[in-house]
C-alpha positions as CSV (number, residue, x, y, z in Angstrom):
1,X,0.0,-0.1,0.0
2,X,2.9,2.3,0.7
3,X,3.9,2.8,-3.0
4,X,0.5,4.0,-4.0
5,X,0.5,6.5,-1.0
6,X,4.0,7.7,-2.1
7,X,2.8,8.5,-5.7
8,X,-0.4,10.0,-4.3
9,X,1.7,12.4,-2.4
10,X,4.5,12.9,-5.2
11,X,7.5,11.5,-3.1
12,X,10.2,9.5,-4.9
13,X,11.9,8.6,-1.8
14,X,10.9,8.4,1.8
15,X,13.7,8.2,4.5
16,X,13.3,7.2,8.1
17,X,16.4,7.6,10.4
18,X,16.4,5.9,13.7
19,X,19.1,7.0,16.1
20,X,20.7,4.7,19.0
21,X,18.9,5.4,22.3
22,X,16.6,8.1,20.7
23,X,14.5,6.1,18.5
24,X,12.4,7.7,15.9
25,X,8.7,7.2,16.7
26,X,8.2,6.2,13.0
27,X,10.7,3.1,13.3
28,X,8.0,0.8,14.8
29,X,5.7,1.4,12.0
30,X,8.3,0.9,9.1
31,X,10.7,-1.9,10.6
32,X,10.5,-5.2,12.3
33,X,10.3,-5.0,16.0
34,X,13.0,-3.5,18.1
35,X,15.9,-3.2,15.5
36,X,19.2,-2.4,17.4
37,X,20.5,0.8,16.1
38,X,24.3,1.0,15.6
39,X,24.5,4.8,16.1
40,X,22.0,5.2,13.4
41,X,19.8,3.1,11.0
42,X,18.6,4.5,7.8
43,X,15.4,3.0,6.1
44,X,14.9,4.2,2.6
45,X,11.8,3.6,0.6
46,X,12.1,4.1,-3.1
47,X,9.6,4.4,-5.9
48,X,11.5,2.4,-8.6
49,X,8.9,2.9,-11.3
50,X,7.9,-0.3,-13.1
51,X,10.1,-2.3,-10.5
52,X,7.6,-1.1,-7.8
53,X,8.8,-0.2,-4.3
54,X,12.2,-0.8,-3.1
55,X,13.0,-1.0,0.7
56,X,16.6,-0.8,1.8
57,X,17.9,-0.7,5.4
58,X,21.3,0.8,5.8
59,X,22.2,-0.3,9.4
60,X,25.1,-0.6,11.6
61,X,24.4,-4.2,12.5
62,X,23.1,-7.0,10.3
63,X,19.8,-8.5,11.5
64,X,17.9,-11.5,10.2
65,X,14.6,-9.9,10.9
66,X,15.3,-6.7,9.1
67,X,16.8,-8.6,6.1
68,X,13.7,-10.7,5.7
69,X,12.0,-7.3,4.7
70,X,14.6,-5.0,3.5
71,X,17.6,-5.1,1.0
72,X,20.9,-4.3,2.6
73,X,23.7,-2.2,1.8
74,X,27.2,-3.2,1.2
75,X,28.9,-4.1,4.7
76,X,32.2,-2.8,3.4
77,X,30.7,0.8,3.2
78,X,29.2,2.9,5.7
79,X,25.4,3.7,5.9
80,X,26.1,7.1,4.5
81,X,28.3,5.9,1.7
82,X,25.6,3.5,0.7
83,X,23.0,6.1,0.8
84,X,25.1,8.4,-1.6
85,X,25.6,5.5,-3.8
86,X,21.7,4.8,-3.9
87,X,21.3,8.5,-4.8
88,X,24.0,8.6,-7.6
89,X,22.6,5.7,-9.2
90,X,19.1,7.3,-9.9
91,X,18.8,10.7,-8.2
92,X,15.1,11.3,-6.9
93,X,13.3,14.7,-7.4
94,X,11.4,14.8,-4.1
95,X,12.8,13.2,-1.0
96,X,10.4,13.0,1.9
97,X,11.5,13.4,5.5
98,X,9.8,13.9,9.0
99,X,10.4,17.7,8.8
100,X,8.1,20.7,9.2
101,X,5.1,18.8,10.1
102,X,2.5,20.0,12.6
103,X,2.6,17.2,15.2
104,X,4.9,14.5,16.7
105,X,6.3,12.2,14.3
106,X,5.6,14.3,11.2
107,X,8.7,16.5,12.6
108,X,10.5,13.8,14.3
109,X,13.8,13.9,12.4
110,X,16.5,15.4,14.5
111,X,18.7,18.3,13.5
112,X,21.7,16.0,13.7
113,X,20.3,13.4,11.5
114,X,19.1,16.0,9.0
115,X,22.7,17.2,8.9
116,X,24.0,13.8,8.4
117,X,21.6,13.3,5.4
118,X,22.4,16.6,4.0
119,X,26.2,15.9,4.1
120,X,25.9,12.4,2.7
121,X,23.8,13.3,-0.2
122,X,25.3,16.8,-0.9
123,X,23.7,20.2,-1.5
124,X,21.7,19.3,-4.6
125,X,19.8,16.5,-2.9
126,X,19.2,18.7,0.0
127,X,17.3,21.1,-2.1
128,X,15.2,18.0,-3.0
129,X,14.2,17.4,0.9
130,X,10.4,18.0,1.4
131,X,8.1,17.4,4.3
132,X,6.6,13.9,4.3
133,X,3.8,15.0,6.5
134,X,0.9,14.1,4.1
135,X,2.4,10.6,3.5
136,X,3.0,10.1,7.2
137,X,-0.6,10.9,8.0
138,X,-2.0,8.8,5.1
139,X,0.1,5.8,6.2
140,X,-0.7,6.0,9.9
141,X,-4.4,6.6,9.3
142,X,-4.7,3.7,7.1
143,X,-6.1,0.5,8.8
144,X,-5.7,-3.0,7.5
145,X,-8.2,-6.0,8.2
146,X,-5.6,-7.9,10.2
147,X,-5.8,-5.2,13.0
148,X,-9.5,-5.2,13.4
149,X,-9.9,-8.4,15.8
150,X,-7.0,-7.1,18.0
151,X,-8.7,-3.7,18.3
152,X,-12.1,-5.2,19.0
153,X,-10.5,-7.0,22.0
154,X,-8.8,-3.9,23.1
155,X,-11.9,-2.0,23.0
156,X,-14.0,-4.8,24.8
157,X,-11.3,-4.8,27.6
158,X,-11.5,-1.1,28.0
159,X,-15.2,-1.3,28.4
160,X,-15.0,-4.1,31.0
161,X,-12.3,-2.5,33.0
162,X,-14.2,1.0,33.0
163,X,-17.4,-0.6,34.1
164,X,-15.6,-2.3,37.0
165,X,-14.1,1.1,38.0
166,X,-17.4,2.7,37.9
167,X,-19.2,0.2,40.1
168,X,-19.5,-0.8,43.7
169,X,-16.6,-3.2,43.3
170,X,-14.4,-0.2,43.3
171,X,-16.5,2.7,44.7
172,X,-18.0,3.0,48.2
173,X,-19.8,6.3,48.5
174,X,-18.4,8.6,51.1
175,X,-15.1,6.6,51.2
176,X,-13.4,6.1,47.9
177,X,-11.3,8.8,46.4
178,X,-10.4,9.6,42.8
179,X,-6.9,8.4,43.5
180,X,-8.3,5.0,44.7
181,X,-10.1,4.5,41.3
182,X,-7.1,5.5,39.4
183,X,-4.9,3.0,41.5
184,X,-7.6,0.4,40.8
185,X,-7.2,0.9,37.1
186,X,-3.5,0.9,36.9
187,X,-3.5,-2.3,39.0
188,X,-6.2,-3.9,36.7
189,X,-4.0,-2.9,33.6
190,X,-1.1,-4.8,35.3
191,X,-3.1,-7.8,35.9
192,X,-4.3,-8.0,32.3
193,X,-0.8,-7.6,31.0
194,X,-1.5,-4.3,29.1
195,X,-0.5,-0.7,29.5
196,X,-2.0,2.6,29.2
197,X,-0.8,5.6,27.0
198,X,-2.1,8.2,29.6
199,X,-3.2,8.3,33.2
200,X,-6.8,7.4,34.0
201,X,-8.5,10.7,34.7
202,X,-11.8,11.3,36.6
203,X,-13.8,14.4,36.9
204,X,-16.6,14.8,39.7
205,X,-19.5,17.0,39.1
206,X,-21.6,17.9,42.3
207,X,-24.8,19.9,42.9
208,X,-23.9,23.2,44.3
209,X,-20.1,23.1,43.2
210,X,-18.9,24.1,40.0
211,X,-15.6,22.4,39.1
212,X,-12.4,24.2,37.8
213,X,-11.6,24.3,34.1
214,X,-8.3,23.6,32.1
215,X,-8.0,24.6,28.4
216,X,-11.7,25.3,28.3
217,X,-12.7,21.8,29.5
218,X,-13.9,20.7,33.0
219,X,-10.5,20.0,34.9
220,X,-9.6,16.5,36.1
221,X,-10.5,16.2,39.9
222,X,-7.8,15.9,42.4
223,X,-7.0,12.5,43.8
224,X,-8.0,13.3,47.2
225,X,-11.6,14.0,46.0
226,X,-14.0,11.7,48.0
227,X,-16.8,10.4,45.7
228,X,-20.1,11.0,47.4
229,X,-23.7,10.2,47.0
230,X,-25.3,12.3,44.3
231,X,-22.1,12.9,42.3
232,X,-21.9,12.5,38.6
233,X,-18.5,10.7,38.0
234,X,-16.8,10.9,34.7
235,X,-13.9,8.6,33.5
236,X,-11.5,9.1,30.7
237,X,-9.3,5.9,30.0
238,X,-7.5,4.3,27.4
239,X,-5.3,1.0,26.8
240,X,-2.4,0.2,24.7
241,X,-2.2,-3.4,23.2
242,X,-0.7,-5.0,20.1
243,X,0.4,-1.5,19.0
244,X,-3.0,-0.1,19.0
245,X,-4.6,2.3,21.4
246,X,-8.2,2.9,22.8
247,X,-9.7,5.9,24.2
248,X,-12.9,5.8,26.2
249,X,-15.2,8.0,28.4
250,X,-18.3,7.1,30.5
251,X,-20.5,8.6,33.2
252,X,-21.6,7.1,36.5
253,X,-24.3,8.4,38.9
254,X,-24.1,7.7,42.6
255,X,-27.4,7.2,43.9
256,X,-28.5,9.0,46.9
257,X,-30.3,7.2,49.7
258,X,-33.7,5.9,48.4
259,X,-33.2,6.6,44.7
260,X,-33.3,3.9,42.0
261,X,-32.2,5.9,39.0
262,X,-30.5,9.3,38.2
263,X,-32.6,12.5,38.2
264,X,-34.7,13.2,35.1
265,X,-32.5,16.4,34.3
266,X,-29.3,14.4,34.2
267,X,-30.8,11.7,31.9
268,X,-32.1,14.4,29.5
269,X,-28.5,15.7,29.5
270,X,-27.1,12.1,28.5
271,X,-29.7,11.8,25.9
272,X,-28.6,15.1,24.3
273,X,-25.1,13.7,24.0
274,X,-26.4,10.6,22.3
275,X,-28.3,12.7,20.0
276,X,-25.0,14.6,19.1
277,X,-23.3,11.2,18.6
278,X,-26.2,10.4,16.1
279,X,-25.9,13.6,14.3
280,X,-21.9,13.5,13.7
281,X,-22.1,9.8,12.7
282,X,-24.9,10.3,10.1
283,X,-23.0,13.3,8.5
284,X,-19.7,11.3,8.2
285,X,-18.9,9.5,5.0
286,X,-15.5,8.4,3.4
287,X,-14.1,11.2,1.3
288,X,-16.0,13.9,3.1
289,X,-13.9,16.8,4.6
290,X,-13.8,16.6,8.5
291,X,-14.3,20.3,8.7
292,X,-17.6,20.1,6.8
293,X,-18.8,17.3,9.2
294,X,-17.7,19.4,12.3
295,X,-19.7,22.4,11.0
296,X,-22.8,20.7,9.9
297,X,-23.0,18.7,13.2
298,X,-22.8,22.0,15.3
299,X,-25.2,23.7,13.0
300,X,-27.9,20.9,13.7
301,X,-27.3,21.1,17.4
302,X,-27.6,24.8,17.3
303,X,-31.0,24.4,15.6
304,X,-32.2,22.2,18.3
305,X,-31.0,24.5,21.0
306,X,-28.5,22.2,22.5
307,X,-25.1,23.5,23.7
308,X,-22.6,21.1,22.1
309,X,-18.9,20.6,21.7
310,X,-17.2,18.2,19.3
311,X,-13.4,17.2,19.4
312,X,-13.2,13.9,17.9
313,X,-9.9,12.4,16.7
314,X,-8.5,9.5,14.9
315,X,-7.5,6.3,16.7
316,X,-5.2,3.6,15.7
317,X,-1.5,3.2,16.4
318,X,-2.0,6.1,18.9
319,X,-4.8,7.5,21.0
320,X,-4.6,10.9,19.5
321,X,-3.6,9.6,16.2
322,X,-2.6,11.3,13.0
323,X,-5.5,11.8,10.4
324,X,-8.6,14.1,9.9
325,X,-9.8,15.3,13.4
326,X,-13.5,16.4,13.6
327,X,-13.0,19.6,15.6
328,X,-12.6,23.3,15.5
329,X,-9.1,23.0,13.9
330,X,-10.4,21.0,10.8
331,X,-13.2,23.8,10.3
332,X,-10.3,26.5,10.3
333,X,-10.4,28.8,7.3
334,X,-6.6,29.0,7.4
335,X,-5.6,29.2,3.7
336,X,-2.5,27.2,4.3
337,X,-4.5,24.3,5.7
338,X,-5.5,21.5,3.3
339,X,-9.0,19.8,3.9
340,X,-8.5,16.5,5.9
341,X,-10.8,13.8,4.2
342,X,-12.1,10.7,5.9
343,X,-10.5,7.5,4.7
344,X,-12.5,4.5,4.4
345,X,-12.4,1.9,7.1
346,X,-10.3,4.5,9.3
347,X,-11.1,4.5,13.0
348,X,-12.0,7.4,15.3
349,X,-12.7,8.2,18.8
350,X,-16.0,10.0,18.7
351,X,-15.3,12.4,21.6
352,X,-17.8,15.1,22.3
353,X,-20.2,16.7,24.9
354,X,-23.2,18.6,25.7
355,X,-24.1,20.9,28.6
356,X,-27.5,21.4,30.3
357,X,-28.9,23.4,33.0
358,X,-30.1,20.6,35.4
359,X,-33.2,21.5,37.2
360,X,-32.6,19.0,40.1
361,X,-29.2,20.8,40.6
362,X,-30.8,24.1,41.0
363,X,-30.2,24.9,37.2
364,X,-26.4,24.2,37.6
365,X,-24.8,23.8,34.3
366,X,-23.7,20.0,34.1
367,X,-21.4,18.6,31.4
368,X,-22.2,15.3,29.6
369,X,-19.1,13.9,28.1
370,X,-18.8,10.6,26.0
371,X,-16.2,9.0,23.9
372,X,-16.4,5.9,21.9
373,X,-14.1,4.1,19.3
374,X,-15.8,3.7,16.0
375,X,-15.0,2.7,12.5
376,X,-16.0,4.3,9.3
377,X,-18.3,2.5,6.6
378,X,-19.8,3.8,3.5
379,X,-23.0,4.6,5.6
380,X,-21.1,6.6,8.2
381,X,-19.5,5.5,11.6
382,X,-20.3,2.4,13.6
383,X,-19.3,1.8,17.1
384,X,-17.1,-1.2,18.1
385,X,-19.1,-1.6,21.4
386,X,-22.5,-0.3,22.1
387,X,-22.6,3.3,23.3
388,X,-23.8,4.3,26.7
389,X,-27.5,5.4,26.8
390,X,-27.8,4.9,30.7
391,X,-25.7,6.0,33.4
392,X,-23.7,3.3,35.1
393,X,-25.1,3.4,38.6
394,X,-23.2,3.1,41.8
395,X,-25.3,2.2,44.9
C-alpha cells in the first residue's frame, strides 16, 4: 500500500532515520520490532517505477529480522556511503523526511540526522528534501483488516475495566477517592498484561459546586476528592495493546439514599449527548472533509437549542492519532491548511459533549462527556461496542 501513497503524495523517496537510544517514533511502523541501532539506522523507501517499491535498510548491524523485509547495503561501506550510492544511481526529484510537520512524528527527524543526510547526499539533494507529513498521516491513518480483531479485543477490555471502575466493586460512596479509582485501574492494567498511554482521569461534578476548568474543559478532579452520593462521575481511560490504542469516556451516577435511578435532568443531558453522536455519525462519509462534518454537526445542534462541543480524533497506532480530526481545527479557514478527508475503514474516537442546566441541581450547568471508538463505513461511523445510553449506577 505504501507505493500508492508515495505516488499520491508525489514522493520519490521516503527516509526514516533511527538513532541509537533516541529512536524515531516512526521506526516501529516501518521496520521489524526492536531493531538494534548502531549509532544510526537509515530506512529508505524508493519508488522504482515499473520495479515497484524498493525497501533498503542501511544499518550498523546485520539482523535477520530486518533482512527478511529490506535489501541491505554493502557491509564494506558505511550507511552514509551506501545512501550516496543509491542517490547517484538514480537521483530522485523529491525526498520525503519527517520535517516541518504539525505534530509529533511528522517533525521527528533530529537536527543532527538532518545534517547527516545533507552531508551524505550533498547540496543538490538537500534542495530536494520536502516534508513527508501528508504521506506519514496517510500511512498511519490507514487501517488493515488484520488489525481489526485485536482492536475489538482492546475496546472490549477497555469497556470491561471502565465498568468495574465505575461500580461498587471499586467505589464505596463517602469513602473512595478519585486516587483510589485510578489506582484500581492501574493495578487492573497490570493484571491484564497491558499498559495505558495516559493516566486514567476522573472528573466529579456535584450539585452546588462548579468544578475548575483547564483549556476550556472541565478539569480533572484531585486524587484526594472523595466520591459522594449524588455525584456524577466521569472517567477518561485508554489502553495500549498490540501496537494499538483505545480511548473511552463514560459517566456514572452515585445514587442517593432511596434513589433507584439518576434524576430526570441528568438523564436528559445524556440523551442530548446521544443525539449529538447520532448527528455526527450520520454526517460522516468516506471522502468528506472533516471540517464540513464538524460545521454541519454543530449547526444541527444549534437548531435544536442544545449546547454542544465536538473534539473527535483518529484512533489506531496512537490514542490521539494522525488523520482527520473532527474539531474546530479541521473547520479552520486558514488558507494554508488543506482539507482533511475521511479515509474508508479508518477508526475514530467520537469524543464530544453537551451541557445542560439541570433543574434538580438548581439549574447548575452540567457537562455530559462521552467518547467511543468507531470505524468508518460507506454509511457512516459504527461503534465497536454499544454506546452508553444510561448511566452506570453506583449504589
